[in-house]
C-alpha positions, 0 to 999 in steps of 0.5 A, spaced: 310 858 545 309 850 545 316 849 548 315 853 554 308 850 556 311 843 555 317 846 560 312 848 565 308 841 565 314 838 566 316 842 572 309 841 575 309 834 574 316 834 578 313 838 583 307 834 584 311 827 584 316 830 590 310 832 594 307 826 593 313 822 595 315 827 601 308 825 604 309 818 603 315 818 607 314 823 612 309 822 617 310 829 620 306 832 614 300 828 615 294 831 618 294 830 626 301 827 626 304 828 633 312 828 634 315 823 639 316 829 644 309 831 643 307 824 645 311 823 650 309 830 654 302 828 652 303 821 656 307 824 662 302 829 663 296 824 663 300 820 668 302 825 672 295 828 673 292 820 674 288 820 668 290 813 666 284 812 661 288 817 657 295 815 659 293 808 656 292 810 649 299 812 649 301 805 651 303 799 645 296 795 645 300 789 647 302 792 654 296 795 656 294 790 661 300 790 664 299 798 665 292 797 668 295 792 673 301 797 674 296 803 675 291 799 679 297 798 684 300 805 685 294 809 683 292 812 690 300 812 693 304 815 687 304 822 686 308 825 680 310 832 682 314 834 676 318 830 670 322 833 664 325 829 658 332 829 659 334 825 652 331 822 646 336 817 643 334 814 636 341 811 634 339 811 627 333 808 628 327 811 624 321 807 628 324 806 635 327 811 640 329 811 647 327 817 652 330 818 658 325 822 663 327 825 670 321 825 675 320 827 682 314 824 686 312 822 692 309 815 695 305 815 700 305 814 706 312 818 705 311 825 704 319 825 702 320 828 695 324 823 691 327 823 684 329 818 679 331 817 672 327 812 667 329 810 660 323 808 656 323 805 649 318 808 644 316 805 638 312 808 632 306 804 630 300 805 625 302 812 624 303 814 632 309 813 637 307 808 643 311 807 649 313 799 648 312 797 656 315 798 663 317 802 666 311 806 665 
């Protein structure tokens, strides 16, 4: 009987160690964690609806002043109609990603719908993904 208890304790300790190490290494197991794709969508939704106060929270802190200047220059002229994540590329880097966005938009005074693709650099800092700078 003593041997069975010791075996169970060893398995319990092993299971706890595995869970603790997994939580330490995998940010997606932490409460409130949003994946890169979720953060990209949240940012572009806010940007699309011109909620720049919400969108700025997805910008790397060092780049927020540049974002403010950009949005002040375009806020009454740019209207994003739609966007789509085309590609997410990490190239073996755990804390950096390149995200290709295809978007359609108009720029006043023109009412012609335009399309383009932009490539954004996203970085993982302080347990969250942030857009590292232009293009916004």
